[in-house]
Phi, psi and omega in degrees: 000136178281150180300142179300322186293314178300320175301308181268335179226076183288334174290333187251013182300128181086357184237039184304306186294323182289328176291318180297316176298320180296313183293320182293319176300318174296319179297315185293323183292321184288324178288329177296318183290322183287340179299323178291335181271314180270345181095178183295156177296324179239123181251011179269152176282110181295345180275351175276145174296153176286131179260119180266118177277115178263085175266185183296325184290314180298319180294324169300313182297318181291322175299318178292327182286340176295347185274355186244151172243134171274122186243155178235130180273181190293335180277352177098002177281143179259135179209161184257141180231136173292143175289147178273136184277135177282126173281122175283125179245000000 
């Protein structure tokens, strides 16, 4: 019975790690060349603090989250449960 690597990759049989290294090196070279076309990955000044914008969407999300209570079971798993509304009588 033939080795699976030789069966599926007959041209690269016995050179598995070299093939991976060649593909990874090619990918890194391609992304390095694309950097000049698209610009650097991060264009923000890392010395500045992160600014959190409190817009309408975030406020609506926070209001929805107030309807849930986080509970923990005996195994230590956390899950959210909707708060039960108190009925006025």
